[in-house]
C-alpha positions in Angstrom: -58.4 4.3 -52.0 -60.4 1.4 -49.9 -60.8 -2.0 -51.4 -62.2 -1.8 -55.0 -64.4 -5.0 -54.4 -66.6 -2.6 -52.1 -66.6 0.3 -54.5 -70.4 0.7 -55.7 -72.6 3.0 -57.3 -76.0 3.8 -55.5 -79.1 4.0 -57.9 -83.0 4.9 -57.2 -85.8 4.0 -59.4 -87.6 7.2 -60.3 -91.3 7.7 -61.2 -90.5 7.1 -64.8 -89.1 3.7 -64.0 -85.6 4.9 -64.7 -82.4 4.5 -62.5 -81.0 7.6 -61.2 -77.4 7.7 -60.2 -77.0 8.9 -56.5 -73.0 8.9 -56.3 -70.1 6.5 -56.0 -68.8 5.2 -52.7 -67.6 2.2 -50.6 -70.2 -0.1 -49.1 -70.0 -1.8 -45.6 -72.2 -3.6 -43.1 -72.5 -3.2 -39.5 -74.8 -2.6 -36.7 -76.4 1.0 -36.4 -77.5 1.8 -33.1 -80.0 4.4 -34.3 -81.6 1.9 -36.5 -81.4 -1.0 -34.0 -80.1 -3.4 -36.6 -77.6 -4.6 -39.0 -77.3 -2.0 -41.9 -75.8 -1.5 -45.4 -73.6 1.8 -45.3 -72.2 3.6 -48.2 -69.8 6.5 -47.9 -68.9 8.6 -50.8 -65.5 7.9 -52.1 -64.8 11.9 -52.7 -65.5 13.2 -49.1 -66.6 10.4 -46.9 -70.2 11.6 -46.6 -73.0 9.0 -46.1 -74.8 8.2 -49.4 -76.8 5.5 -47.8 -77.8 4.0 -44.6 -80.3 1.0 -45.1 -81.2 -1.4 -42.4 -81.5 -5.0 -43.4 -85.0 -5.8 -42.6 -85.7 -9.6 -42.2 -89.1 -9.1 -44.3 -87.3 -7.2 -47.3 -86.9 -8.9 -50.6 -83.4 -8.7 -51.9 -82.4 -9.9 -55.6 -78.9 -10.4 -56.9 -78.9 -9.8 -60.6 -75.9 -10.1 -63.2 -73.5 -11.0 -60.4 -72.8 -7.5 -59.5 -76.1 -5.8 -58.8 -78.2 -6.1 -55.6 -81.7 -4.5 -55.9 -84.6 -3.9 -53.3 -87.6 -1.9 -52.3 -87.6 -0.1 -49.2 -90.9 1.5 -49.2 -93.8 1.7 -51.9 -92.4 3.2 -55.0 -88.9 3.2 -53.7 -86.6 0.8 -55.3 -82.7 0.8 -54.6 -80.0 -0.8 -56.0 -76.1 -1.3 -55.7 -74.0 -1.8 -58.6 -70.7 -3.3 -57.5 -67.4 -2.7 -59.4 -66.4 -6.4 -58.6 -68.4 -9.6 -58.4 -66.4 -10.5 -55.2 -67.6 -7.5 -53.5 -71.3 -8.2 -54.3 -71.0 -11.8 -53.2 -69.5 -10.5 -49.6 -72.5 -8.2 -49.1 -74.8 -10.8 -50.4 -73.7 -13.1 -48.1 -74.1 -10.6 -45.0 -77.7 -10.0 -46.1 -78.5 -13.7 -46.4 -77.1 -14.1 -42.8 -79.3 -11.6 -41.3 -82.4 -13.0 -43.1 -81.3 -16.6 -42.2 -81.2 -17.4 -46.2 -78.9 -19.6 -48.3 -76.5 -17.4 -50.3 -76.8 -19.5 -53.1 -80.1 -18.2 -53.9 -80.4 -15.1 -56.0 -83.5 -13.8 -54.2 -85.0 -13.5 -50.8 -88.6 -13.1 -50.4 -91.1 -12.5 -47.7 -93.1 -15.8 -47.0 -95.9 -14.1 -44.8 -98.4 -14.6 -47.7 -98.2 -18.3 -47.6 -100.1 -20.4 -45.3 -98.3 -22.5 -42.9 -99.2 -25.7 -44.6 -97.9 -24.5 -47.9 -94.8 -23.3 -46.5 -94.1 -26.8 -45.0 -94.9 -28.8 -48.1 -92.6 -26.3 -50.1 -89.7 -26.6 -47.6 -90.0 -30.4 -47.3 -90.0 -31.0 -51.1 -86.4 -31.4 -52.3 -87.1 -29.7 -55.6 -89.5 -29.0 -58.5 -89.6 -31.7 -61.1 -90.5 -30.6 -64.6 -92.7 -32.6 -67.0 -90.6 -33.7 -70.0 -90.2 -31.2 -72.7 -92.6 -32.8 -75.3 -95.3 -31.5 -77.6 -98.1 -33.4 -75.8 -97.2 -31.9 -72.4 -97.0 -28.2 -73.4 -100.4 -27.5 -71.7 -99.2 -29.1 -68.5 -96.0 -27.2 -68.4 -97.9 -24.0 -68.8 -100.2 -24.6 -66.1 -97.2 -25.4 -63.7 -95.5 -22.2 -64.5 -98.6 -20.4 -63.8 -99.3 -22.0 -60.5 -96.0 -21.3 -59.3 -96.1 -17.5 -59.9 -98.0 -16.7 -56.6 -95.5 -18.4 -54.2 -92.1 -16.9 -54.0 -90.6 -20.1 -52.8 -92.0 -21.9 -55.9 -90.9 -19.4 -58.3 -87.3 -20.0 -56.8 -87.5 -23.7 -57.3 -89.1 -23.4 -60.7 -86.2 -21.1 -61.8 -83.7 -23.5 -60.5 -85.1 -26.3 -62.2 -85.3 -24.4 -65.6 -81.6 -23.4 -65.0 -80.3 -26.9 -64.3 -81.9 -28.7 -67.0 -81.5 -26.5 -69.8 -85.3 -26.4 -70.2 -85.6 -23.1 -72.2 -83.4 -24.4 -75.1 -85.7 -27.4 -75.3 -88.9 -25.3 -75.3 -87.6 -23.1 -78.2 -86.9 -26.3 -80.3 -90.5 -27.1 -79.6 -91.4 -23.7 -80.9 -89.8 -24.4 -84.2 -91.8 -27.8 -84.4 -95.1 -26.2 -83.7 -94.5 -23.4 -86.2 -93.8 -25.9 -89.0 -96.7 -27.8 -88.0 -98.7 -24.7 -87.6 -99.8 -25.9 -84.2 -101.6 -22.8 -83.0 -102.6 -24.2 -79.8 -99.0 -25.5 -79.0 -97.8 -21.9 -80.0 -100.5 -20.2 -77.4 -99.3 -22.5 -74.7 -95.3 -21.5 -75.4 -96.5 -17.8 -75.2 -97.8 -18.3 -71.5 -94.9 -20.3 -70.8 -92.3 -17.9 -71.9 -94.3 -14.7 -70.3 -94.5 -16.5 -67.0 -90.6 -17.2 -67.3 -90.2 -13.5 -67.7 -92.3 -12.9 -64.5 -89.8 -15.2 -62.6 -87.4 -12.1 -62.6 -84.4 -14.1 -62.7 -81.2 -12.8 -64.1 -79.7 -16.3 -65.0 -82.8 -17.1 -67.0 -82.6 -13.8 -68.9 -79.2 -14.3 -69.9 -80.1 -17.5 -71.7 -83.1 -16.0 -73.4 -81.4 -12.8 -74.4 -78.4 -14.9 -76.1 -77.6 -14.6 -79.6 -78.8 -18.0 -80.6 -82.1 -17.7 -78.4 -83.5 -14.1 -78.3 -85.2 -14.2 -81.7 -87.1 -17.3 -80.9 -88.2 -15.9 -77.7 -89.5 -12.9 -79.4 -91.2 -15.4 -82.0 -93.0 -17.2 -79.0 -94.3 -13.7 -77.8 -95.9 -13.1 -81.2 -98.7 -15.8 -80.6 -100.8 -14.2 -77.8 -104.1 -16.1 -77.3 -105.8 -12.9 -77.0 -105.2 -11.6 -80.4 -106.6 -13.1 -83.5 -103.5 -12.8 -85.7 -100.0 -13.0 -84.4 -97.6 -10.2 -84.3 -94.8 -9.7 -86.7 -92.1 -8.6 -84.4 -89.4 -10.6 -85.9 -90.1 -9.5 -89.5 -89.8 -5.7 -87.9 -86.7 -6.3 -86.2 -84.9 -8.3 -89.2 -86.2 -6.2 -92.1 -87.4 -2.8 -90.9 -85.1 -1.8 -88.1 -81.9 -0.8 -89.4 -78.6 -0.5 -87.5 -76.8 2.6 -88.4 -73.2 3.5 -87.6 -72.2 7.1 -87.3 -68.5 5.8 -87.0 -67.6 2.3 -88.0 -67.5 -0.1 -84.9 -65.2 -2.7 -85.4 -65.5 -4.5 -81.7 -67.9 -7.5 -82.5 -68.5 -7.8 -78.6 -69.6 -4.2 -78.5 -71.7 -4.6 -81.4 -73.4 -7.7 -80.3 -74.1 -5.8 -77.0 -75.8 -2.9 -78.8 -78.0 -5.5 -80.8 -79.0 -7.3 -77.6 -79.9 -4.2 -75.9 -82.0 -2.8 -78.5 -83.9 -6.1 -78.9 -84.6 -6.5 -75.2 -85.7 -2.9 -75.0 -88.2 -3.7 -77.9 -89.4 -6.7 -75.8 -90.1 -4.4 -72.7 -91.9 -1.5 -74.6 -93.6 -3.5 -77.5 -94.1 -7.2 -76.8 -94.7 -7.5 -73.2 -97.8 -5.9 -71.4 -97.5 -2.7 -69.5 -95.9 -3.0 -66.2 -99.2 -2.0 -64.5 -100.7 -5.3 -65.1 -98.0 -7.1 -63.1 -97.4 -7.1 -59.5 -95.1 -4.7 -58.2 -91.4 -5.3 -59.0 -92.2 -8.3 -61.1 -90.2 -7.0 -64.0 -87.4 -5.1 -62.2 -84.7 -7.5 -63.1 -85.6 -6.8 -66.8 -85.2 -2.8 -66.1 -82.0 -3.4 -64.4 -80.8 -5.6 -67.2 -81.4 -3.0 -70.0 -80.0 -0.2 -67.8 -76.6 -1.7 -66.9 -76.2 -2.9 -70.7 -76.6 0.7 -71.6 -74.0 1.9 -69.1 -71.6 -1.0 -70.3 -72.2 0.0 -74.0 -71.6 3.6 -73.2 -68.3 2.7 -71.2 -67.1 0.6 -73.9 -67.6 3.3 -76.4 -66.1 6.2 -74.4 -62.9 4.1 -73.6 -62.5 3.0 -77.4 -63.0 6.3 -78.6 -60.5 7.6 -76.3 -58.1 4.7 -77.3 -58.4 5.8 -80.9 -58.1 9.3 -80.2 -54.7 8.5 -78.4 -53.5 6.8 -81.2 -54.4 9.5 -83.7 -52.7 12.1 -81.6 -49.5 10.5 -82.3 -49.6 11.8 -85.9 -50.0 15.4 -84.6 -47.1 18.0 -84.1 -45.4 18.0 -80.9 -47.2 21.1 -79.5 -50.6 19.7 -80.4 -49.9 16.4 -79.1 -48.6 18.0 -75.8 -52.0 20.3 -75.6 -53.9 17.1 -76.0 -52.4 15.2 -73.4 -52.2 18.0 -71.0 -56.2 18.4 -71.4 -56.7 14.8 -70.7 -54.7 15.0 -67.6 -56.7 18.0 -66.6 -59.9 16.4 -67.0 -58.8 13.4 -64.7 -58.0 10.8 -67.3 -55.8 8.9 -64.7 -58.5 8.3 -61.9 -60.8 7.3 -64.7 -58.3 4.7 -65.9 -57.9 3.7 -62.6 -61.6 2.6 -62.3 -61.8 0.9 -65.8 -58.7 -1.1 -64.9 -60.7 -2.4 -61.8 -63.4 -3.9 -64.1 -63.9 -7.6 -65.1 -64.7 -6.7 -68.8 -61.5 -7.7 -70.4 -62.0 -5.8 -73.6 -62.5 -2.4 -71.8 -59.6 -3.2 -69.7 -57.4 -3.8 -72.7 -58.3 -0.5 -74.0 -57.7 1.0 -71.0 -54.2 -0.6 -70.9 -53.5 1.0 -74.2 -54.6 4.5 -73.3 -52.3 4.1 -70.2 -49.3 3.2 -72.5 -49.9 6.2 -74.5 -49.8 8.4 -71.2 -46.6 6.7 -69.9 -45.0 7.2 -73.0 -45.8 10.7 -73.5 -44.8 11.9 -69.8 -43.9 9.3 -67.2 -43.5 11.8 -64.5 -46.9 12.9 -64.8 -48.1 9.2 -64.1 -45.5 9.2 -61.1 -46.7 12.4 -59.6 -50.4 11.0 -59.8 -49.7 7.9 -57.8 -47.7 9.5 -55.0 -50.6 12.0 -54.5 -52.9 9.2 -54.8 -51.0 7.3 -51.9 -50.9 10.6 -49.8 -54.7 11.0 -50.1 -55.2 7.2 -49.4 -53.1 7.7 -46.2 -55.6 10.7 -45.2 -58.8 8.6 -46.0 -57.4 5.5 -44.2 -57.1 7.9 -41.0 -60.7 8.9 -41.1 -61.9 5.3 -41.9 -59.8 3.9 -38.8 -61.5 6.7 -36.7 -64.8 5.3 -37.9 -63.6 1.8 -37.4 -64.0 0.9 -41.1 -60.9 -1.3 -42.3 -59.7 -0.2 -45.8 -57.1 -1.7 -48.3 -54.9 0.7 -50.5 -55.3 -0.3 -54.1 -53.2 2.2 -56.2 -52.9 2.7 -59.7 -49.6 1.3 -60.1 -50.6 -1.6 -58.0 -53.6 -2.4 -60.3 -51.0 -2.6 -63.3 -48.9 -5.2 -61.5 -51.9 -7.2 -60.2 -53.1 -7.4 -64.0 -49.6 -8.5 -65.2 -49.4 -11.1 -62.6 -53.1 -12.3 -63.4 -52.7 -12.2 -67.1 -54.7 -15.4 -68.2 -53.2 -15.2 -71.9 -51.1 -18.3 -72.2 -48.5 -16.2 -74.1 -48.6 -13.5 -71.6 -48.9 -10.9 -74.2 -50.7 -8.3 -71.7 -48.2 -9.0 -69.1 -45.3 -8.3 -71.3 -46.7 -4.8 -72.3 -47.5 -3.9 -68.7 -43.9 -4.9 -67.5 -42.5 -2.5 -70.2 -44.8 0.2 -68.7 -43.5 -0.5 -65.2 -40.1 -0.3 -66.4 -40.3 3.0 -67.9 -42.2 4.2 -64.6 -39.1 2.9 -62.4 -36.4 4.1 -64.8 -34.2 6.8 -63.4 -33.0 7.8 -66.6 -36.4 9.5 -67.3 -36.9 11.1 -63.9 -36.4 14.6 -63.2 -34.3 16.6 -60.6 -34.9 20.1 -59.7 -33.6 22.6 -57.1 -36.5 21.7 -54.7 -36.8 17.8 -55.0 -35.4 14.8 -56.9 -38.2 12.8 -58.4 -35.8 9.6 -58.2 -35.6 9.8 -54.5 -39.3 10.4 -54.0 -40.5 7.9 -56.4 -38.3 5.1 -55.5 -38.9 5.4 -51.9 -42.8 5.5 -52.7 -42.4 2.5 -54.9 -40.4 0.2 -52.5 -42.8 1.1 -49.6 -46.1 0.6 -51.4 -45.5 -1.6 -54.6 -42.5 -3.8 -54.4 -44.2 -6.3 -52.2 -47.1 -6.7 -54.7 -44.3 -7.2 -57.7 -42.4 -10.0 -55.7 -45.4 -11.8 -54.1 -45.7 -14.4 -56.9 -41.9 -14.9 -56.6 -42.0 -15.3 -52.9 -45.2 -17.6 -53.1 -43.5 -20.1 -55.4 -40.0 -20.3 -53.7 -41.0 -21.5 -50.3 -39.2 -25.0 -50.5 -35.9 -26.1 -52.2 -37.7 -26.0 -55.5 -40.3 -24.1 -57.2 -43.6 -25.2 -55.8 -45.4 -24.4 -59.3 -43.3 -25.3 -62.5 -45.8 -25.1 -65.4 -44.9 -23.0 -68.4 -47.2 -20.0 -67.7 -46.0 -19.7 -64.1 -42.2 -19.7 -65.3 -43.0 -17.1 -68.0 -44.4 -14.8 -65.4 -41.5 -15.3 -62.9 -39.1 -14.7 -65.9 -40.8 -11.3 -66.5 -40.7 -10.5 -62.6 -36.8 -11.5 -62.6 -36.4 -9.1 -65.6 -37.7 -6.2 -64.0 -35.8 -7.0 -60.4 -32.4 -7.4 -62.5 -33.2 -3.9 -64.1 -33.9 -2.5 -60.6 -30.6 -4.1 -59.5 -28.5 -2.3 -62.2 -30.4 1.2 -61.8 -31.7 1.5 -58.3 -28.4 1.1 -56.2 -29.2 1.2 -52.3 -33.1 0.9 -52.6 -33.1 -2.5 -54.3 -30.2 -3.5 -52.2 -31.7 -3.0 -49.1 -34.9 -4.7 -50.2 -32.8 -7.7 -51.4 -30.9 -8.2 -48.3 -33.5 -7.5 -45.8 -36.0 -9.7 -47.6 -33.5 -12.6 -48.6 -34.7 -12.2 -52.3 -31.5 -13.6 -53.7 -31.8 -16.8 -51.9 -35.4 -17.2 -53.1 -34.5 -16.3 -56.7 -31.8 -18.8 -56.8 -34.5 -21.7 -55.8 -35.6 -21.0 -59.5 -32.3 -22.6 -60.5 -34.1 -25.8 -60.0 -36.9 -25.2 -62.4 -37.1 -27.6 -65.4 -37.3 -24.6 -67.6 -33.9 -23.5 -68.7 -34.8 -19.8 -69.4 -36.3 -19.4 -65.8 -33.0 -20.9 -64.5 -30.8 -18.5 -66.6 -32.9 -15.5 -65.7 -32.3 -16.4 -62.0 -28.5 -16.7 -62.8 -28.6 -13.5 -64.7 -30.0 -11.7 -61.6 -27.1 -13.1 -59.5 -24.5 -12.1 -62.1 -25.7 -8.6 -62.1 -25.3 -8.4 -58.4 -21.9 -9.7 -58.6 -21.0 -7.5 -61.5 -21.6 -4.5 -59.0 -18.5 -5.8 -57.0 -20.3 -4.4 -53.9 -19.0 -5.8 -50.6 -22.5 -5.4 -48.9 -23.8 -7.9 -51.3 -20.7 -10.0 -51.4 -21.1 -10.4 -47.5 -24.7 -11.4 -48.0 -23.9 -13.9 -50.4 -21.2 -15.5 -48.4 -23.0 -15.3 -45.3 -26.1 -17.3 -46.8 -23.7 -19.6 -48.9 -25.7 -18.5 -52.0 -23.1 -20.2 -54.5 -24.4 -23.5 -53.5 -27.6 -23.7 -55.9 -25.3 -22.3 -58.5 -22.6 -25.1 -58.1 -25.3 -27.7 -57.9 -26.8 -26.4 -61.2 -23.5 -26.7 -62.5 -22.8 -30.2 -61.6 -26.1 -31.4 -62.5 -25.6 -30.1 -65.9 -22.9 -32.4 -66.1 -20.5 -32.4 -69.3 -23.3 -30.7 -71.5 -22.1 -27.9 -73.4 -24.9 -25.5 -73.3 -25.7 -22.0 -72.1 -26.2 -23.0 -68.7 -22.5 -24.3 -68.6 -21.2 -21.1 -70.2 -23.1 -18.6 -68.2 -21.9 -20.2 -64.8 -18.2 -20.4 -66.1 -18.4 -16.9 -67.1 -19.4 -15.8 -63.7 -16.7 -17.4 -61.9 -14.3 -16.3 -64.6 -15.4 -12.7 -63.9 -14.5 -13.2 -60.1 -11.1 -14.4 -61.1 -10.3 -11.7 -63.7 -11.8 -8.9 -61.5 -9.8 -10.5 -58.5 -12.8 -10.2 -56.2 -10.7 -11.6 -53.2 -13.8 -12.1 -50.8 -15.6 -14.3 -53.2 -12.6 -15.9 -54.4 -11.7 -17.1 -51.1 -15.3 -18.0 -50.3 -15.6 -20.1 -53.5 -12.3 -22.1 -52.9 -12.9 -22.8 -49.3 -16.4 -24.1 -49.6 -16.7 -25.7 -53.2 -13.1 -26.4 -54.5 -13.5 -30.2 -53.8 -16.4 -30.1 -56.1 -14.7 -28.1 -58.8 -11.3 -29.2 -58.7 -11.7 -32.1 -61.4 -13.3 -29.6 -63.9 -10.0 -29.2 -66.4 -11.7 -28.4 -69.8 -11.3 -24.9 -68.8 -8.8 -23.1 -66.4 -11.4 -21.1 -64.8 -11.4 -22.7 -61.6 -7.7 -23.8 -61.3 -7.1 -20.0 -62.0 -9.3 -19.1 -59.0 -7.3 -21.6 -56.8 -3.9 -19.9 -57.9 -5.7 -16.5 -57.0 -6.5 -17.7 -53.6 -3.1 -19.2 -53.0 -1.4 -16.1 -54.1 -3.6 -14.1 -51.8 -2.9 -16.4 -49.0 0.7 -16.4 -49.4 0.7 -12.4 -49.3 -1.3 -12.7 -46.0 1.4 -15.0 -44.7 4.4 -13.0 -45.7 3.5 -9.3 -45.8 7.1 -8.2 -45.8 7.7 -10.1 -49.1 4.5 -8.5 -50.5 5.9 -5.1 -49.4 9.2 -5.6 -50.9 7.6 -6.6 -54.3 5.6 -3.5 -54.1 8.5 -1.5 -53.6 10.7 -2.9 -56.3 7.7 -2.7 -58.6 6.8 0.8 -57.8 9.9 2.6 -56.8 12.5 1.5 -59.3 14.8 4.2 -60.4 14.7 5.0 -64.2 17.0 7.5 -65.8 15.8 9.8 -68.7 17.7 9.1 -72.1 18.7 12.7 -72.5 20.1 12.8 -68.8 22.3 9.6 -69.7 23.6 11.2 -73.0 24.8 14.3 -70.9 26.5 12.3 -68.3 28.4 10.0 -71.0 29.6 13.0 -72.4 30.8 14.5 -69.2 32.6 11.3 -68.4 34.7 11.2 -71.6 35.6 15.2 -71.1 36.6 14.6 -67.5 40.4 15.0 -67.0 41.5 11.7 -65.6 44.4 13.4 -63.8 42.2 15.5 -61.9 40.5 12.7 -60.3 41.8 11.8 -56.9 42.8 8.5 -55.7 39.7 6.4 -54.6 37.2 8.9 -56.1 34.4 7.6 -58.3 32.9 9.4 -61.1 29.4 10.0 -60.5 26.7 11.6 -62.6 25.2 14.9 -61.4 21.9 13.3 -61.3 23.0 10.8 -58.9 24.6 13.5 -56.7 21.4 15.5 -56.6 19.3 12.5 -55.9 17.9 12.7 -52.4 19.0 9.9 -50.2 15.4 9.8 -48.8 14.2 8.3 -52.1 16.2 5.2 -51.7 14.2 3.0 -49.6 16.2 1.2 -46.6 15.5 -2.2 -48.0 17.2 -1.3 -51.3 20.1 0.4 -49.7 20.9 -2.9 -47.5 20.6 -4.9 -50.7 23.1 -2.7 -52.7 25.6 -2.7 -49.7 25.5 -6.4 -49.6 26.1 -6.8 -53.4 29.0 -4.1 -53.3 30.6 -5.9 -50.4 30.4 -9.2 -52.2 32.0 -7.6 -55.3 34.9 -6.2 -53.5 35.4 -9.6 -52.0 35.8 -11.1 -55.4 37.8 -8.4 -56.7 40.4 -9.0 -53.8 40.6 -12.7 -54.6 41.0 -11.9 -58.4 43.9 -9.4 -57.4 45.8 -12.1 -55.5 45.5 -14.4 -58.5 46.8 -11.8 -60.7 49.8 -11.2 -58.5 50.6 -15.0 -58.5 51.0 -14.9 -62.4 47.7 -16.3 -63.4 45.6 -14.6 -66.1 43.1 -12.3 -64.6 39.3 -13.3 -65.6 37.5 -10.8 -67.6 35.0 -8.5 -66.4 31.5 -7.9 -67.9 30.7 -4.4 -68.8 27.2 -3.4 -69.1 26.6 -0.8 -71.8 24.0 1.8 -71.8 23.5 2.0 -75.4 21.1 -0.7 -75.7 23.4 -3.4 -76.7 25.8 -4.9 -74.2 29.3 -6.0 -75.0 31.7 -8.1 -72.9 35.2 -6.8 -73.0 38.3 -8.5 -71.6 41.1 -6.7 -70.4 44.8 -7.8 -69.3 45.1 -5.6 -66.3 48.2 -5.4 -64.3 47.9 -4.7 -60.5 50.4 -1.7 -60.8 48.7 -0.1 -63.9 46.2 2.6 -63.5 43.1 2.6 -65.8 43.8 4.8 -69.0 47.6 5.1 -68.6 49.1 5.1 -72.3 51.4 2.4 -72.2 49.4 -0.2 -70.0 48.2 -3.4 -72.1 44.7 -3.9 -72.2 43.7 -0.2 -71.2 40.7 1.4 -73.0 43.4 3.8 -74.9 45.6 1.0 -76.3 44.9 0.4 -80.1 44.8 -3.1 -81.2 44.2 -4.6 -77.8 41.2 -7.0 -77.5 38.1 -5.3 -76.6 39.6 -1.8 -76.8 37.1 0.9 -77.1 37.8 4.0 -79.1 37.3 7.4 -77.3 34.7 8.7 -79.8 32.3 5.7 -78.5 29.1 6.7 -76.7 29.2 3.5 -74.7 30.4 4.3 -71.0 30.9 2.8 -67.6 31.1 4.1 -64.2 34.9 3.0 -62.9 35.7 2.7 -59.4 39.3 2.6 -58.1 40.4 1.2 -54.8 44.1 0.7 -54.1 45.0 0.3 -57.5 42.3 -2.3 -58.2 40.4 -1.9 -61.5 36.4 -2.5 -60.9 33.5 -2.0 -62.9 30.0 -1.1 -61.4 26.7 -1.6 -63.0 24.1 1.2 -63.6 20.8 0.8 -61.5 19.1 0.1 -64.7 20.8 -3.3 -65.0 20.0 -4.7 -61.5 17.6 -7.1 -62.7 20.1 -8.6 -65.1 22.9 -8.6 -62.6 20.7 -10.2 -60.2 20.1 -13.1 -62.3 24.0 -13.4 -63.3 24.7 -13.4 -59.6 22.4 -16.0 -58.8 24.2 -18.2 -61.2 27.6 -17.2 -60.3 27.0 -17.8 -56.7 26.3 -21.5 -57.5 29.7 -22.1 -59.4 33.3 -22.1 -58.0 35.4 -19.2 -58.5 37.8 -20.9 -61.0 34.9 -21.8 -63.3 33.4 -18.4 -63.1 36.3 -16.9 -65.2 35.9 -19.5 -67.8 31.9 -18.9 -67.7 32.5 -15.1 -68.2 35.2 -15.5 -70.9 
């Protein structure tokens, strides 16, 4: 679709003085070789066919009416009108017309000056303006003569109209009307009739808007009751107020619509019953009045249709699901979405509000239907744009969804009520949760691709425009509210759109722009910016993390944290929570980045342990990087420690007690079956070396203890680790010549009464190693940790004290 500013309807005036609709299209101006001059061209929006080709003739009188109408005559009894969708488009074309004719665009009418003499033209052009007599009862005759003398000259009519507008003259004249009626001053009333009738012949829209306003129209009709040609005044006001009755087929609650209906009826009455027939006047003298009535009727019908449809949609919510589905399918088949697109482009806020409500019903009913329409519309626009490019006509795509975004951005309500509603509709449309997926296509992929290509730049436009510096360029409350809404929708996209939004944020540097809002004086906006970053960090995506680190995007957050000072508020808590998340989740890249770049600014914060915890994480991470072997050993000991099942342990204990000790050969150790079957490959090389060093150390200690025993000293006690869960230290007086388990040996496990003796029926066992008559006890692998601690302590003590320590 081309720019809605140039979207127009073409009308022609028929023989019955009624306007006929010739079609809707897009207007442009350009040089046409066939016509040998600058021309107005209107091409149909449906198929690009030519609806109008009209040369801008320097001698043709063009009139601009009601801000969106341009009316002119091309030949006898052939009047044309262009009705623009937007005022801006009307102004652009009017400037082109005035440029060709050499006129000032501030005027509302261009006229041929051929009928004026050179002297009159010079006098009119040299005079700065028309000075009106003071509005007094005694000067009514002078005013009437001035109006009558100005009508033959187009330039004088223009000056008179401007003077009447600028001085608020009409309301002053109507005040004199009340005075004349109270005084029954018939002569003054006759003068007022001539004055008001002459003002009608000025054919000026701005004057009509004053005369037809609610406060003035009945007084204007009252002035026209006193026609000097009649012996008695007419009773038009009495008819309109007492005889004519306004009947509502259905109640109309909209006051603006009701006022428009009353106004149109009264103006139509003035045209048909009060003023003389058009044949009496010069050609086109009352064309503006005809246009005023016609377009008022168009507006009324449009308002009625839209409001009726809105009420119908609201009523459909009470229907059964199958009936409601049938209703909305019918609306869709009849082209409700293209119609809403046109209405949403209008300037009338009441009609636009009703259209927004209808659109919300459609989105709530079937968002996929709306998404399909906007994607088809984009494809059609691409095709039309190619044709227009071939014809050297520029175009601008205005999509339905972009209209919604623009209305959200341009909401004039201080509370942004309409913007909030539209943001909710956009959120529904971009929510992947309600998108369909079929065997042939995925709606999510197609629509999000379309949205980020055609619409996202419109959504982020106010954000990018307001964050070009280190702080927001506009920081008023309404702008802050709007940006908060935009950020809320962008945060939703971060959470649900994965790579689409990721590419957009990184390529457009959106996060850096968003964090500019951390400097806003409005806390809610700064928190919205922080929430946006927190959502990104929460994804733990290294693409995002590298982008954040490369652009140093923690700096605005740290600045805001420091500027917040010691205040305990939501900003303080939210920032700390973000850093705490990084610490708890151990996001290594961000941890290192924060500590390396911002530790000096944060090291004095001690009322929470978050930053010190981050520093500890960083140091541990660096230690692991510096000592990879140490990190590997810790990992091995943590993940590959051998643990035996409790049932296996009980079986091994029973086997140990049932083993005939005489069957054991010298130097043979009792080994559990599970240990025998254990694959040597399961024991990692570092652990094997560690255990070998430990056994060697134990053997050396035992040799020393044996020597002390042979010299007659008391042997130190040995610690016995029990596998039953409780550990008991047993002492035994062992002789170098006694073997373990011999019946008469003192201190042997079988000797009753010996200290620390263990009966045979006990379940507590230990693996015993014999070597050259030396009695030794070896701990189970389960007790490596405890033994390591004991060995560390024993290594630091002399050998003589170790016996005392163990005893």
